[in-house]
Each structure stands twice: as C-alpha cells, then as structure tokens.
N, C-alpha and C positions, 0 to 999 in steps of 0.2 A: 448548597444551592442545587436545585433540580431543574431539569429541562421542562419547560411549560408544554412542549409538544408530546413527549413520550414518557416523562418522569424519570429519565436516566440521571444519575447523580453527576454533577460537574466535578471534574478532578482538577485541582489547582486552578490555574488561570486559563484553562482551555477556551479557545474562541469558538469551537464547534462542539456540538454534542456528539459523543462517540456512540450513542445509541441510534440516532436518526439522522445525523448530519446537519441539523438546523443550527444556525449561529445563536449563541447565547445573547440575550438582550443586555443592554447597559444597566448595571445595578442602580436601583433608585437612590437618589442622593439623600443624605441625612436631613437636609432642609425640607425636602418633600415629606419625609416621614414625620417631622415635627409639625408641619402645617396640617397634615392629616390628623394627627393626634389632637391638635387644638380644636379642629372642626368637630371631631367625634366626642370630645369630652370638654365642653365649654366651662363647666364649673372648675375643673382642675386647671384649665388655662387661665381663668380669672384670678385664682389664688396665686398662681405662679407669676403672673404679670405684675400684680400689686405688691409683691414682696420687694422690700427695700434693701435686703441683705446683699452685699456685694458677692458676686460669683467669680471665683478665680478661674482663669482659663489655663488649662494645662497644655502647653505646646506639644504638638504631635511630633514624634521622632521618626515616624514612618514616611518614606518618600514613595509616592505613587509611581508604579512602573510606567515607562513611556511606551505606549502601544500605538503603532501606526500601521497603515496599509500601504503595501507596495504592489500594485496590480491586484492579484487575487491572493496575495500572501499577507498574513498577519504577522508583524514583527514586534516582538517584545524583548528588547535588549538583544541578546545573542540567540534567543529562541525564535524559531519561525515555524509556522504551520499553515497548511492550506488543504483544501478539499478538491479532489479531482473527480469529475464526472466522466467515467470511462464508458464509451459506446462500443458495444460488442460488434456492431455492424460497420462502423466507420474506422475503428482502430484495430488492426489485426495483430497487435503485439502479443496478446495472450495466445491466439491461435498459432502464430508462427513459433513462439517459444515452446508450446506444447508439442507441436509437430517435430521440432528439432530434438526434444528430449526423447520422444518415442522412436525417432529414426536412429539416434545414437544408441539407444537401448537395444534396438533390433540388430545392430551390428555385433553385439556380444555373442548371441547364440550362433549367428552366421559364421563368425570367425572361428568359434569353437568347433563347428562342424567342418570347416575348411581344414583345420589342422588334424582332426581325427581322420578324415578321408584322404589326406594327402598321401598316405601310404599306398592307396589304390591308383595313384597317378595324378599329376597336376591337373590334367583336363577334367578328370572325374571330380576332383575337389572343387574346381571352379564351377562346374555345372551344378553341383549340389548347393554350393553357397549362393549362386545366382538364383536358384529355384527358391531357396528359403527367403532371400531378400525380396524376390518378386511377389511371392504369395503374402509375405508379411506386410509389405508396403500396401498392397491392395486391401488386405484385411484391416490394417490400422487406419488407412485413409477412409475406408467406408464407415467404420465405427466412429471416427472423429467427425466425419461429415454429419453424422446423426447426433452425436453428443454435444458438439459446440452450439448448434442452433437451439438445442433443447435447453441447455444451461442459459443461453441468452434469453429465451422466452421466460424461463423461471425467474430471472432477474429483471424482467420487464425491459430488456434490451440495454439496461444501464447498470453500471457497477460503480459504487462510490468508495473511494479510497482516501484515507486521511494520512497526511505526511507531517511528521514532526522532525525538524532539523535544527541543529546547533553547530557549534564549532568542532564538536567531537564526532558526530555521525548523523545518520538519517534513519528514521523509523518509518517503515511502510506498514500501515495498519488497516485491516479490514474492519468496517463498522459491524457492530453486533448484529444488526438486522440483515447485513449482507453475508456474515460469516457462515451461517447455516446454509444459505443458498450456495455460497462458494464451495462448500464441502461437496456438492454434487459434481462439480467439475473434477475435483480430486478423486472421488470414488469412481467416476466414469473413466478417468485416465487409468486408474488401477484395474478396472474391469477390462479395458482395452489391452493393457499389458498382460494380464493373466490369461485372457482368452487366447492371446497369441503365443502363450507359453513363455512370456517374457517376464521373469520375476523381478528384474531390476526396474522395469517400467511400472510394474504393479506396486512395488515398494515406494517409488517416487510419487505415485498418485496418492497412496495412503498418507505419506508424509505431508503432501500438499493439502490434503483434506483436514489435517489436524493442526495446521499452523495458522494462527490468526494474525501474527505480525512478524516482520522480518527487520532486524536492526543491522545496519552496516556501520562499522567503525572506520572512519576515514583513514586512520593510520595503517589499517590492514588491507586497504584497497590495492589491487594489483593492476587493474585496467579499468578504463572508463570508455564507454561507447555512446556517442550522442546521435540519436536518430530523430532529427527535427520533424520529418514527415509523419512520424508516429507519436510525436510529443513525448518521447521516451528517452530517458538517460539510464543506461545500464551501468551499474556500479558493482564491480565484481571483486570478491575476495578469492582466496585460494579454493574454497569449497562451496561458496554460496554466490548467488547472482541476484542482486536486487534491482527491480525495475522501478524507476522514479518517473511518474507521470506528471507533466507540468504544462500549463497553457502556453501558447505561442508567445504572448507578451511577457511571460516570466521565465522563458526558457533560458535566455542568456544569463540572467541574474543567478538562477539556481545552478547552472552549469559552472559558471565562474566561481561561485561559492564553494562548490565541491572540489574543483581542480586546485584551488588555492590551499586547501586543507589536506589534500592527498600527498603521499610521498613524492619527492621530486622526480623519481625514476618511474612513475606510473605511466603505463602505456595508454595513449589517448587515440581513439579512432572515431570516424564518423564526422558529421557536419558540426563544426564549432561555431 
C-alpha cells in the first residue's frame, strides 16, 4: 500500500506515513470491492448470480489485530505509535540540549589549557581558562542565536517526529521530509564547534546530521527525566540520550509505560 498524499510505501501496519506524516486511510472492505466489480461488469455479475453450484466457504484463520486510539496514540496490541508536532518557538527542548552539548564540549579545551598552564602558577592557569571559556561562550552563543532561528525557518517553525514504542523499547524517528532539513541543525552545530576550535562539538554535530532515528532499549536505561512543561521525557542509556515528545493528555500514560519496563534501580527525576 502506498500513501495517497506523497506516494511513500506503507511499512507493515503503520498508522502514519513515514514520508509525510499523514495518517493512512482505512483499507476498503472486500464487500465494497465486490459491489464495485458488479457495477463495472454487469455481464459477469449476471452469470455469477445465476449459477446454482454451491460455493464452499473457507473459514479464515487470521484474526484481525485490535487497533484502538488512546488520546493521540495508536495502540495495536503491544505496539504503540504517535506523531508529535514540535514547535521550534514554543518548545525550547532542542535549543537547551544543543546549548548543553556545546557548553560541555567547550570545557574540554578549557580544562586542557588549565593543566598545561598550571606550571606557570594557579592564578595564571585560572585566568587563561576563564578567558577561553568567556570568549568561547560568547562565540557559541552568537552562532547558536543565528543557527537555531535559521533552522526553525527552514522547517517552517515545526518539526514532525514519529515515535514507535512497545514493551522492549522506543524509537524516535525523523520523517523523510524532515530528515534533510534536520541535517542543517547538525551541520550548523558542527560548524559552531569547529569554528571555535572544538573538535568534539564538531563531531557531535556531524553525528547528529547523519542520524535519522534513535532507538532506546528499556532494559539498558540508566535514568529517566520527565519535564512536563516541555512535553519531553528524557530516556538515557550509558552513552545515548533519547528525547521522547508527547502531548499533555498522553504524558502520564507514556511515562508510566516507560518506567514499568525500565530496570528497578533506574534513576527518575523531574515531574512525574
């Protein structure tokens, strides 16, 4: 089956098109198909109706999956999926995360210079480190202030993310039409890092620009942070951090589902 809006092929029982985000329509019933065939081909229909031979019915062994809606979430057995419309202007989650990554990355060369110049005296080392941090923060903040609005305008102020979740984990997926636009933020992050002489930030930006989806296994989760004001649940493994966006009405349901499937010793912070 293909999407009527963009032509993207439907994968499995997906409720939303991964190409444009539009929901798939309900497949036409077999009864409707038979009725249309009779109307289009009356001669064939007359012959078929006048036949007296008995027609044996073969019972179907397939059971149709139970699909239901819970708020904005489509539930099909243990599989759940939903689309989140992320606003660049109302939700600062991406901006805050990017700023944190850049700030932490800036500390690496600053600490490196501190230990190198420590032999010239503690005061000298502190002064040079402070100067690096000061100039670096000003430079990164200026470039980020230009880059973030630019990426927001490129995406029309909105960003669509598809989430798929079951009992084992959750997948954060960028739609194809958004992926190429989202690369801009990753490359701009790389540009900011490299222009400030920060190779780790540059590398993080390049990685972000080439990643279309992020899967988190619940059994590997180390900590969960719920920020209701940003409609965001941070699900963190040892080396990766996944951001789960969910509407207010579905927030408690998704958070409860995640916490029940994470290890018992998982660290939970934020508004529950």
